[in-house]
DSSP file (Angstrom, degrees, kcal/mol; ACC not computed):
  #  RESIDUE AA STRUCTURE BP1 BP2  ACC     N-H-->O    O-->H-N    N-H-->O    O-->H-N    TCO  KAPPA ALPHA  PHI   PSI    X-CA   Y-CA   Z-CA
    1    1 A M              0   0    0      0, 0.0     2,-0.1     0, 0.0     0, 0.0   0.000 360.0 360.0 360.0 132.7   95.3  123.9   87.1
    2    2 A D     >  -     0   0    0      1,-0.1     4,-2.0     4,-0.0     5,-0.2  -0.380 360.0 -92.4 -91.6-178.2   96.0  126.9   84.8
    3    3 A K  H  > S+     0   0    0      1,-0.2     4,-2.7     2,-0.2     5,-0.2   0.820 121.6  57.1 -63.5 -33.6   96.0  127.0   81.1
    4    4 A K  H  > S+     0   0    0      1,-0.2     4,-1.7     2,-0.2    -1,-0.2   0.942 110.5  45.6 -64.6 -46.3   99.8  126.4   80.7
    5    5 A L  H  > S+     0   0    0      1,-0.2     4,-2.0     2,-0.2    -2,-0.2   0.873 112.9  50.2 -65.2 -38.6   99.5  123.1   82.7
    6    6 A V  H  X S+     0   0    0     -4,-2.0     4,-2.0     2,-0.2    -1,-0.2   0.892 108.6  52.9 -58.5 -46.5   96.4  122.1   80.7
    7    7 A A  H  < S+     0   0    0     -4,-2.7     4,-0.3     1,-0.2    -2,-0.2   0.855 110.1  46.7 -60.1 -38.7   98.2  122.8   77.5
    8    8 A V  H >< S+     0   0    0     -4,-1.7     3,-1.1     1,-0.2     4,-0.5   0.876 108.8  56.5 -70.4 -36.4  101.1  120.5   78.5
    9    9 A F  H >< S+     0   0    0     -4,-2.0     3,-1.5     1,-0.3    -2,-0.2   0.886 100.6  58.7 -61.1 -39.9   98.6  117.8   79.6
   10   10 A R  T 3< S+     0   0    0     -4,-2.0    -1,-0.3     1,-0.3    -2,-0.2   0.631  96.1  62.6 -73.5 -12.1   97.1  117.7   76.2
   11   11 A T  T <  S+     0   0    0     -3,-1.1    -1,-0.3    -4,-0.3    -2,-0.2   0.686  81.6 103.4 -78.6 -18.5  100.5  116.8   74.7
   12   12 A F    <   -     0   0    0     -3,-1.5   124,-0.1    -4,-0.5   125,-0.1  -0.476  53.2-166.3 -70.4 135.9  100.6  113.6   76.6
   13   13 A K        +     0   0    0    122,-0.6    -1,-0.1    -2,-0.2   123,-0.1   0.385  47.4 120.5 -97.1  -2.6   99.8  110.5   74.6
   14   14 A E        -     0   0    0    121,-0.2     3,-0.2     1,-0.1   121,-0.1  -0.183  51.1-155.5 -64.3 157.4   99.4  108.2   77.5
   15   15 A T  S    S+     0   0    0      1,-0.2     2,-0.5     0, 0.0    -1,-0.1   0.696  88.5  47.4-102.3 -23.5   96.1  106.4   78.0
   16   16 A D  S    S-     0   0    0      2,-0.0    -1,-0.2    46,-0.0     2,-0.2  -0.688  77.4-171.8-121.9  76.7   96.4  105.8   81.7
   17   17 A L        -     0   0    0     -2,-0.5     2,-0.9    -3,-0.2     3,-0.1  -0.454  18.0-152.0 -75.1 134.9   97.5  109.2   83.2
   18   18 A F     >  -     0   0    0     -2,-0.2     4,-2.1     1,-0.2     3,-0.3  -0.871  19.7-170.9 -99.7  93.7   98.6  109.3   87.0
   19   19 A M  H  > S+     0   0    0     -2,-0.9     4,-2.0     1,-0.2     5,-0.2   0.852  73.9  53.8 -62.6 -37.0   97.6  112.9   87.5
   20   20 A R  H  > S+     0   0    0      1,-0.2     4,-1.1     2,-0.2    -1,-0.2   0.896 113.9  42.2 -66.6 -34.6   99.0  113.4   90.8
   21   21 A G  H  > S+     0   0    0     -3,-0.3     4,-2.5     2,-0.2    -1,-0.2   0.816 111.8  52.6 -80.0 -29.1  102.4  112.3   89.8
   22   22 A L  H  X S+     0   0    0     -4,-2.1     4,-2.8     2,-0.2    -2,-0.2   0.858 105.2  57.2 -76.0 -30.6  102.5  114.0   86.4
   23   23 A I  H  X>S+     0   0    0     -4,-2.0     4,-0.8    -5,-0.2     5,-0.6   0.912 113.2  39.5 -63.7 -41.6  101.6  117.4   88.1
   24   24 A K  H ><5S+     0   0    0     -4,-1.1     3,-0.7    -5,-0.2    -2,-0.2   0.935 114.2  54.9 -70.9 -46.5  104.7  117.0   90.4
   25   25 A W  H 3<5S+     0   0    0     -4,-2.5    -2,-0.2     1,-0.2    -3,-0.2   0.862 100.2  60.7 -58.6 -41.8  106.8  115.6   87.5
   26   26 A M  H 3<5S-     0   0    0     -4,-2.8    -1,-0.2     1,-0.1   115,-0.2   0.850  96.5-141.3 -54.6 -39.0  106.0  118.7   85.2
   27   27 A G  T <<5 +     0   0    0     -4,-0.8    -3,-0.1    -3,-0.7    -2,-0.1   0.712  40.9 155.4  85.4  20.0  107.6  121.1   87.7
   28   28 A F      < -     0   0    0     -5,-0.6    -1,-0.2     1,-0.1     2,-0.1  -0.393  57.3 -86.2 -72.6 161.2  105.2  124.0   87.4
   29   29 A R        -     0   0    0     -2,-0.1     2,-0.4     1,-0.0    -1,-0.1  -0.402  55.2-174.1 -64.0 134.1  104.9  126.3   90.4
   30   30 A Q        -     0   0    0     -2,-0.1     2,-0.4    -3,-0.1    -1,-0.0  -0.963  14.7-159.9-134.8 154.1  102.4  124.9   93.0
   31   31 A I        -     0   0    0     -2,-0.4     2,-0.3     2,-0.0    -2,-0.0  -0.993  16.0-132.4-132.9 146.2  101.0  126.2   96.1
   32   32 A G        -     0   0    0     -2,-0.4     2,-0.5     2,-0.0    -2,-0.0  -0.605   9.8-150.2 -92.3 151.4   99.3  124.2   99.0
   33   33 A I        -     0   0    0     -2,-0.3     2,-0.2     2,-0.0    -2,-0.0  -0.958  14.9-143.9-127.9 113.1   96.1  125.2  100.5
   34   34 A E        +     0   0    0     -2,-0.5     2,-0.3     2,-0.0    -2,-0.0  -0.470  29.0 159.9 -76.2 139.9   95.7  124.2  104.0
   35   35 A Y        -     0   0    0     -2,-0.2    -2,-0.0     2,-0.0     0, 0.0  -0.981  38.6-125.3-150.2 162.6   92.3  123.1  105.4
   36   36 A D        -     0   0    0     -2,-0.3     2,-0.2     0, 0.0    -2,-0.0  -0.960  31.0-134.8-111.0 113.3   90.9  121.1  108.2
   37   37 A P        -     0   0    0      0, 0.0     2,-0.1     0, 0.0     3,-0.1  -0.424  19.0-127.1 -65.9 136.3   88.7  118.3  107.0
   38   38 A V        -     0   0    0     -2,-0.2     2,-0.2     1,-0.1     3,-0.0  -0.476  31.8 -94.7 -80.8 154.7   85.4  118.0  108.8
   39   39 A Q        -     0   0    0     -2,-0.1     2,-0.3     1,-0.1    -1,-0.1  -0.464  44.0-105.8 -67.6 138.4   84.4  114.7  110.2
   40   40 A R        -     0   0    0     -2,-0.2    -1,-0.1     1,-0.2     3,-0.1  -0.525  34.8-175.0 -72.6 129.7   82.2  112.6  108.0
   41   41 A T        +     0   0    0     -2,-0.3     2,-0.3     1,-0.2    -1,-0.2   0.762  63.6  33.6 -98.0 -30.6   78.6  112.7  109.3
   42   42 A Q  S    S-     0   0    0      2,-0.0    -1,-0.2     0, 0.0     0, 0.0  -0.948 102.5  -6.1-132.3 147.1   76.9  110.3  106.9
   43   43 A G  S    S-     0   0    0     -2,-0.3     2,-0.3    -3,-0.1    -3,-0.0   0.119  74.0 -84.1  70.9-177.8   77.8  107.1  105.1
   44   44 A K        -     0   0    0      1,-0.0    -1,-0.0     0, 0.0    -2,-0.0  -0.925  44.3 -89.0-126.9 151.5   81.1  105.3  104.7
   45   45 A S        -     0   0    0     -2,-0.3    -2,-0.0     1,-0.1    -1,-0.0  -0.340  23.7-155.7 -56.4 135.2   84.1  105.8  102.3
   46   46 A K  S    S+     0   0    0      1,-0.1     2,-1.2     2,-0.1    -1,-0.1   0.384  71.4  99.4 -87.7  -0.6   83.8  103.8   99.1
   47   47 A Y        -     0   0    0      4,-0.1    -2,-0.1     3,-0.0    -1,-0.1  -0.714  61.8-174.5 -96.4  87.4   87.6  103.9   98.8
   48   48 A K     >  -     0   0    0     -2,-1.2     4,-1.9     1,-0.1     5,-0.1  -0.084  38.7 -96.4 -75.9 174.4   88.5  100.5  100.1
   49   49 A L  H  > S+     0   0    0      1,-0.2     4,-2.3     2,-0.2     5,-0.2   0.817 121.4  56.4 -62.5 -36.1   91.9   99.0  100.8
   50   50 A K  H  > S+     0   0    0      1,-0.2     4,-2.2     2,-0.2    -1,-0.2   0.895 107.7  48.0 -65.3 -39.3   92.1   97.2   97.5
   51   51 A K  H  > S+     0   0    0      2,-0.2     4,-2.2     1,-0.2    -2,-0.2   0.891 110.1  52.2 -68.8 -38.6   91.6  100.5   95.6
   52   52 A M  H  X S+     0   0    0     -4,-1.9     4,-2.6     2,-0.2    -2,-0.2   0.928 110.4  48.1 -67.6 -38.9   94.2  102.3   97.6
   53   53 A I  H  X S+     0   0    0     -4,-2.3     4,-2.9     2,-0.2     5,-0.3   0.945 113.0  49.0 -63.5 -44.2   96.8   99.5   96.9
   54   54 A R  H  X S+     0   0    0     -4,-2.2     4,-2.1     1,-0.2    -2,-0.2   0.904 111.9  49.0 -59.8 -39.9   95.9   99.6   93.2
   55   55 A F  H  X S+     0   0    0     -4,-2.2     4,-2.0     2,-0.2    -1,-0.2   0.885 111.8  47.7 -68.9 -42.5   96.3  103.4   93.3
   56   56 A A  H  X S+     0   0    0     -4,-2.6     4,-2.0     2,-0.2    -2,-0.2   0.917 111.7  50.6 -62.9 -44.2   99.7  103.1   95.0
   57   57 A L  H  X S+     0   0    0     -4,-2.9     4,-2.6     1,-0.2     5,-0.2   0.877 108.8  52.7 -64.1 -37.9  100.9  100.4   92.5
   58   58 A Q  H  X S+     0   0    0     -4,-2.1     4,-1.5    -5,-0.3    -1,-0.2   0.939 110.2  48.1 -63.9 -42.6   99.8  102.7   89.6
   59   59 A G  H  X S+     0   0    0     -4,-2.0     4,-0.6     1,-0.2    -2,-0.2   0.849 114.6  44.3 -65.9 -32.4  101.8  105.6   91.0
   60   60 A I  H  X S+     0   0    0     -4,-2.0     4,-1.0     1,-0.2     3,-0.5   0.897 117.7  43.9 -78.5 -37.6  105.0  103.5   91.6
   61   61 A T  H  < S+     0   0    0     -4,-2.6    -2,-0.2     1,-0.2    -1,-0.2   0.692 107.0  61.1 -84.4 -13.4  104.8  101.7   88.2
   62   62 A S  H  < S+     0   0    0     -4,-1.5    -1,-0.2    -5,-0.2    -2,-0.2   0.749 122.0  19.7 -79.1 -21.0  104.0  105.0   86.3
   63   63 A F  H  < S+     0   0    0     -4,-0.6     2,-0.4    -3,-0.5    -2,-0.2   0.395 117.4  50.7-129.8   1.1  107.2  106.6   87.3
   64   64 A S     <  -     0   0    0     -4,-1.0    -1,-0.1     1,-0.1     4,-0.0  -0.993  35.2-171.4-148.4 147.4  109.8  104.0   88.4
   65   65 A T    >>  +     0   0    0     -2,-0.4     4,-1.0     1,-0.1     3,-0.6   0.015  62.6 112.9-117.0  21.5  111.5  100.8   87.4
   66   66 A R  H >>  +     0   0    0      1,-0.2     4,-2.3    -6,-0.2     3,-0.7   0.903  67.4  58.8 -66.7 -41.4  113.0  100.5   90.8
   67   67 A P  H 3> S+     0   0    0      0, 0.0     4,-1.6     0, 0.0    -1,-0.2   0.777 102.7  56.3 -59.5 -23.2  111.1   97.4   91.9
   68   68 A L  H <> S+     0   0    0     -3,-0.6     4,-1.6     2,-0.2    57,-0.2   0.845 105.6  49.2 -71.4 -35.1  112.6   95.6   88.9
   69   69 A Y  H <X S+     0   0    0     -4,-1.0     4,-2.7    -3,-0.7     5,-0.2   0.904 106.5  57.4 -69.6 -40.0  116.1   96.4   90.0
   70   70 A I  H  X S+     0   0    0     -4,-2.3     4,-2.5     1,-0.2    -2,-0.2   0.924 106.4  50.1 -53.9 -45.4  115.2   95.1   93.5
   71   71 A A  H  X S+     0   0    0     -4,-1.6     4,-2.4     1,-0.2    -1,-0.2   0.906 111.2  46.8 -63.9 -42.1  114.2   91.8   91.9
   72   72 A A  H  X S+     0   0    0     -4,-1.6     4,-2.4    49,-0.2    -1,-0.2   0.921 114.2  47.6 -68.1 -42.0  117.5   91.5   90.0
   73   73 A Y  H  X S+     0   0    0     -4,-2.7     4,-2.5     2,-0.2    -2,-0.2   0.889 110.9  52.4 -69.1 -37.3  119.6   92.4   93.1
   74   74 A L  H  X S+     0   0    0     -4,-2.5     4,-2.2    -5,-0.2     5,-0.2   0.935 109.8  49.2 -61.7 -47.5  117.6   89.8   95.2
   75   75 A G  H  X S+     0   0    0     -4,-2.4     4,-2.6    42,-0.3     5,-0.2   0.920 110.8  49.2 -56.8 -42.7  118.3   87.1   92.7
   76   76 A F  H  X S+     0   0    0     -4,-2.4     4,-2.7     1,-0.2     5,-0.2   0.938 111.2  51.1 -65.0 -42.1  121.9   87.9   92.6
   77   77 A F  H  X S+     0   0    0     -4,-2.5     4,-2.1     2,-0.2    -1,-0.2   0.852 110.3  46.6 -55.4 -41.9  122.0   87.8   96.4
   78   78 A F  H  X S+     0   0    0     -4,-2.2     4,-1.7     2,-0.2    -1,-0.2   0.857 113.7  49.0 -74.1 -36.7  120.4   84.5   96.7
   79   79 A S  H  X S+     0   0    0     -4,-2.6     4,-1.7    -5,-0.2    -2,-0.2   0.943 113.7  46.5 -60.6 -47.4  122.6   83.0   94.1
   80   80 A L  H  X S+     0   0    0     -4,-2.7     4,-1.2     1,-0.2    -2,-0.2   0.906 110.7  51.6 -64.8 -43.6  125.7   84.4   95.7
   81   81 A S  H  < S+     0   0    0     -4,-2.1     4,-0.4     1,-0.2    -1,-0.2   0.849 109.4  50.5 -63.5 -36.2  124.7   83.3   99.2
   82   82 A S  H >< S+     0   0    0     -4,-1.7     3,-0.9     1,-0.2     4,-0.3   0.836 105.7  55.7 -73.3 -29.2  124.1   79.7   98.0
   83   83 A L  H >< S+     0   0    0     -4,-1.7     3,-1.1     1,-0.2    -1,-0.2   0.750  95.0  66.7 -71.9 -19.9  127.4   79.6   96.3
   84   84 A L  T 3X S+     0   0    0     -4,-1.2     4,-0.8     1,-0.2    -1,-0.2   0.709  90.9  66.9 -68.5 -20.7  129.0   80.5   99.7
   85   85 A Y  H <> S+     0   0    0     -3,-0.9     4,-2.0    -4,-0.4    -1,-0.2   0.763  84.5  72.8 -70.7 -19.5  127.8   77.0  100.8
   86   86 A I  H <> S+     0   0    0     -3,-1.1     4,-2.3    -4,-0.3     5,-0.2   0.928  95.0  47.9 -62.2 -50.4  130.2   75.3   98.4
   87   87 A P  H  > S+     0   0    0      0, 0.0     4,-2.4     0, 0.0    -1,-0.2   0.891 111.6  52.9 -61.3 -37.9  133.4   76.1  100.4
   88   88 A Y  H  X S+     0   0    0     -4,-0.8     4,-2.5     1,-0.2    -2,-0.2   0.914 107.7  51.3 -61.6 -42.7  131.6   74.8  103.6
   89   89 A L  H  X S+     0   0    0     -4,-2.0     4,-2.5     2,-0.2    -1,-0.2   0.918 111.3  46.1 -60.7 -47.0  130.8   71.6  101.8
   90   90 A F  H  X S+     0   0    0     -4,-2.3     4,-2.1     1,-0.2    -1,-0.2   0.871 111.5  52.5 -66.4 -35.4  134.3   71.0  100.7
   91   91 A Y  H  X S+     0   0    0     -4,-2.4     4,-2.2    -5,-0.2    -2,-0.2   0.931 110.4  47.7 -63.3 -45.0  135.6   71.8  104.2
   92   92 A S  H  <>S+     0   0    0     -4,-2.5     5,-2.6     1,-0.2     4,-0.3   0.902 112.4  48.5 -67.2 -39.4  133.1   69.3  105.8
   93   93 A I  H ><5S+     0   0    0     -4,-2.5     3,-0.8     3,-0.2    -1,-0.2   0.899 109.9  53.4 -65.5 -38.5  134.1   66.5  103.3
   94   94 A Y  H 3<5S+     0   0    0     -4,-2.1    -2,-0.2     1,-0.2    -1,-0.2   0.896 114.9  39.2 -62.2 -44.5  137.8   67.1  103.9
   95   95 A F  T 3<5S-     0   0    0     -4,-2.2    -1,-0.2    -5,-0.2    -2,-0.2   0.337 115.6-112.6 -98.1  15.7  137.5   66.8  107.6
   96   96 A G  T < 5 +     0   0    0     -3,-0.8     2,-0.3    -4,-0.3    -3,-0.2   0.721  59.5 153.5  71.7  28.1  135.0   63.9  107.5
   97   97 A H      < -     0   0    0     -5,-2.6     2,-0.4    -6,-0.2    -1,-0.2  -0.675  47.4-114.8 -85.3 143.0  131.9   65.6  108.9
   98   98 A V        -     0   0    0     -2,-0.3     2,-0.5     1,-0.0    -1,-0.1  -0.638  28.6-161.6 -81.4 129.6  128.6   64.2  107.7
   99   99 A I        -     0   0    0     -2,-0.4     2,-0.2   -10,-0.0   -10,-0.0  -0.937  17.2-126.9-112.2 126.1  126.5   66.5  105.7
  100  100 A S    >>  -     0   0    0     -2,-0.5     4,-0.9     1,-0.1     3,-0.8  -0.495  15.0-133.1 -67.5 136.5  122.8   65.9  105.2
  101  101 A G  H 3> S+     0   0    0      1,-0.2     4,-1.9    -2,-0.2     5,-0.2   0.650  99.9  73.2 -69.8 -12.1  121.7   65.8  101.5
  102  102 A L  H 3> S+     0   0    0      1,-0.2     4,-2.7     2,-0.2    -1,-0.2   0.933  93.5  51.3 -67.4 -40.2  118.9   68.0  102.3
  103  103 A F  H <> S+     0   0    0     -3,-0.8     4,-2.5     1,-0.2    -1,-0.2   0.874 110.1  49.1 -62.6 -40.1  121.2   71.0  102.7
  104  104 A S  H  X S+     0   0    0     -4,-0.9     4,-2.0     2,-0.2    -1,-0.2   0.903 112.7  48.7 -64.0 -38.7  122.9   70.4   99.3
  105  105 A V  H  X S+     0   0    0     -4,-1.9     4,-2.7     2,-0.2    -2,-0.2   0.936 112.5  46.9 -65.7 -44.8  119.4   70.1   97.7
  106  106 A I  H  X S+     0   0    0     -4,-2.7     4,-2.7     1,-0.2     5,-0.2   0.923 111.5  50.9 -66.8 -40.1  118.2   73.3   99.3
  107  107 A A  H  X S+     0   0    0     -4,-2.5     4,-2.0     2,-0.2    -1,-0.2   0.887 111.6  49.8 -60.2 -40.0  121.4   75.2   98.3
  108  108 A T  H  X S+     0   0    0     -4,-2.0     4,-2.6     2,-0.2     5,-0.2   0.937 112.0  47.1 -60.4 -49.9  120.9   73.9   94.7
  109  109 A I  H  X S+     0   0    0     -4,-2.7     4,-2.4     1,-0.2    -2,-0.2   0.909 112.7  47.9 -56.6 -49.3  117.3   75.1   94.7
  110  110 A V  H  X S+     0   0    0     -4,-2.7     4,-2.2     1,-0.2    -1,-0.2   0.832 111.3  53.3 -68.0 -34.3  118.1   78.5   96.2
  111  111 A F  H  X S+     0   0    0     -4,-2.0     4,-2.3    -5,-0.2    -1,-0.2   0.961 113.3  39.2 -64.0 -52.3  120.9   78.9   93.6
  112  112 A F  H  X S+     0   0    0     -4,-2.6     4,-1.8     2,-0.2    -2,-0.2   0.798 116.2  53.1 -76.7 -26.6  118.8   78.2   90.6
  113  113 A G  H  X S+     0   0    0     -4,-2.4     4,-2.5    -5,-0.2    -1,-0.2   0.902 110.3  47.2 -65.1 -42.5  115.8   80.2   92.0
  114  114 A G  H  X S+     0   0    0     -4,-2.2     4,-2.3     2,-0.2    -2,-0.2   0.890 111.2  51.1 -60.6 -43.7  118.0   83.1   92.6
  115  115 A L  H  X S+     0   0    0     -4,-2.3     4,-2.1    -5,-0.2    -2,-0.2   0.920 111.9  48.2 -65.7 -41.0  119.5   82.8   89.0
  116  116 A Q  H  X S+     0   0    0     -4,-1.8     4,-2.7     2,-0.2    -2,-0.2   0.901 111.7  48.7 -68.3 -42.1  115.9   82.7   87.7
  117  117 A L  H  X S+     0   0    0     -4,-2.5     4,-2.0     1,-0.2   -42,-0.3   0.850 112.2  50.1 -68.0 -31.4  114.9   85.7   89.7
  118  118 A M  H  X S+     0   0    0     -4,-2.3     4,-1.8     2,-0.2    -2,-0.2   0.913 110.7  46.8 -66.9 -45.6  117.9   87.6   88.6
  119  119 A I  H  X S+     0   0    0     -4,-2.1     4,-2.7     2,-0.2    -2,-0.2   0.886 112.5  51.1 -63.1 -47.0  117.3   86.8   84.9
  120  120 A L  H  X S+     0   0    0     -4,-2.7     4,-3.2     2,-0.2    -2,-0.2   0.926 108.9  52.8 -56.0 -43.8  113.6   87.8   85.3
  121  121 A G  H  X S+     0   0    0     -4,-2.0     4,-2.0   -50,-0.2    -2,-0.2   0.891 109.3  47.5 -53.9 -43.3  114.7   91.0   86.9
  122  122 A I  H  X S+     0   0    0     -4,-1.8     4,-2.1     2,-0.2    -1,-0.2   0.924 112.5  48.0 -68.7 -45.5  117.0   91.8   84.0
  123  123 A F  H  X S+     0   0    0     -4,-2.7     4,-2.4     1,-0.2    -2,-0.2   0.938 112.4  52.1 -57.8 -44.7  114.3   91.1   81.5
  124  124 A G  H  X S+     0   0    0     -4,-3.2     4,-2.2     1,-0.2    -2,-0.2   0.855 104.9  54.7 -58.8 -38.1  112.0   93.3   83.6
  125  125 A I  H  X S+     0   0    0     -4,-2.0     4,-2.6   -57,-0.2    -1,-0.2   0.926 109.3  46.7 -61.8 -46.4  114.4   96.1   83.6
  126  126 A Y  H  X S+     0   0    0     -4,-2.1     4,-1.9     1,-0.2    -2,-0.2   0.927 114.9  46.9 -64.7 -40.3  114.5   96.0   79.7
  127  127 A L  H  X S+     0   0    0     -4,-2.4     4,-1.8     1,-0.2    -2,-0.2   0.811 109.4  53.8 -72.7 -27.4  110.7   95.9   79.5
  128  128 A G  H  X S+     0   0    0     -4,-2.2     4,-2.3     2,-0.2    -1,-0.2   0.911 109.3  48.8 -66.6 -45.9  110.4   98.7   82.1
  129  129 A K  H  X S+     0   0    0     -4,-2.6     4,-1.9     1,-0.2    -2,-0.2   0.883 112.6  48.0 -60.5 -39.4  112.7  100.9   79.9
  130  130 A L  H  X S+     0   0    0     -4,-1.9     4,-2.0     1,-0.2    -1,-0.2   0.896 111.2  50.7 -67.8 -41.2  110.7  100.1   76.9
  131  131 A F  H  < S+     0   0    0     -4,-1.8     4,-0.4     2,-0.2    -2,-0.2   0.870 110.0  49.0 -63.3 -39.7  107.5  100.8   78.8
  132  132 A M  H >< S+     0   0    0     -4,-2.3     3,-0.7     1,-0.2     5,-0.4   0.855 113.8  47.2 -74.3 -35.3  108.8  104.3   79.9
  133  133 A N  H >< S+     0   0    0     -4,-1.9     3,-1.2     1,-0.2    -1,-0.2   0.797 102.9  63.1 -80.3 -23.8  109.9  105.2   76.4
  134  134 A S  T 3< S+     0   0    0     -4,-2.0    -1,-0.2     1,-0.2    -2,-0.2   0.671  90.2  67.3 -70.6 -12.3  106.6  104.1   74.9
  135  135 A K  T <  S-     0   0    0     -3,-0.7  -122,-0.6    -4,-0.4    -1,-0.2   0.710  93.4-145.0 -82.5 -17.2  104.8  106.8   76.9
  136  136 A H    <   +     0   0    0     -3,-1.2  -123,-0.1    -4,-0.3    -3,-0.1   0.860  30.1 174.4  57.7  38.8  106.5  109.5   74.8
  137  137 A R        -     0   0    0     -5,-0.4    -1,-0.2     1,-0.1    -2,-0.1  -0.515  37.7-102.0 -74.6 140.9  106.8  112.0   77.6
  138  138 A P        -     0   0    0      0, 0.0     3,-0.1     0, 0.0    -1,-0.1  -0.285  20.2-132.4 -58.4 149.6  108.8  115.1   76.8
  139  139 A H  S    S-     0   0    0      1,-0.2     2,-0.3    -3,-0.1    -2,-0.0   0.871  87.5  -0.1 -70.6 -36.6  112.4  115.2   78.1
  140  140 A D        -     0   0    0      2,-0.0     2,-0.5    -3,-0.0    -1,-0.2  -0.978  66.7-131.5-149.4 161.2  111.8  118.7   79.4
  141  141 A I        -     0   0    0     -2,-0.3     2,-0.5  -115,-0.2  -133,-0.0  -0.973  19.3-140.0-119.6 123.6  109.0  121.3   79.6
  142  142 A V        -     0   0    0     -2,-0.5     3,-0.1     1,-0.2    -2,-0.0  -0.685  10.5-164.7 -81.5 120.1  109.8  124.9   78.6
  143  143 A K        -     0   0    0     -2,-0.5     2,-0.3     1,-0.3    -1,-0.2   0.957  69.8 -10.4 -73.6 -48.2  108.1  127.3   80.9
  144  144 A A        -     0   0    0      2,-0.0     2,-0.3     0, 0.0    -1,-0.3  -0.979  62.1-154.4-147.9 162.1  108.4  130.3   78.8
  145  145 A S        -     0   0    0     -2,-0.3    -3,-0.0    -3,-0.1     0, 0.0  -0.982  16.0-154.4-138.3 143.6  110.3  131.3   75.7
  146  146 A N        +     0   0    0     -2,-0.3     2,-0.2     2,-0.0    -1,-0.0   0.258  64.3 115.5-100.7  13.4  111.6  134.7   74.4
  147  147 A M              0   0    0      1,-0.1    -2,-0.1     0, 0.0     0, 0.0  -0.545 360.0 360.0 -78.2 145.2  111.5  133.4   70.8
  148  148 A V              0   0    0     -2,-0.2    -1,-0.1     0, 0.0    -2,-0.0   0.443 360.0 360.0 -97.5 360.0  109.1  135.1   68.5
């Protein structure tokens, strides 16, 4: 990292920086250095699966509110799909088919469960936007200026 990148890093007021993501997010010129890693000769890696999952979740939640949108859409889908059961219910009653009460109860549970998931997703989206704004990241980073 050069001095310009470090100077920008010092302006961040976040407490839990996700360095790999922020370096890409800032948009400075980068170069890759290719290398062939040698096989480990002694010991085992201390970076277990639990740490890798925590690292991945930190990367996802530091830069995205997409999972919250997924929850809201899933809730909408479940509620809508259970509402599609109502025309079938009326059709069956009209033509005299016997309907088990279990299916009606399951459709009701899926509807209200989907409704709750959708509402929680909407609340989560609002909280996610507040979280992203609380980081006080700059909207853009100026690489160079000709102002004196």
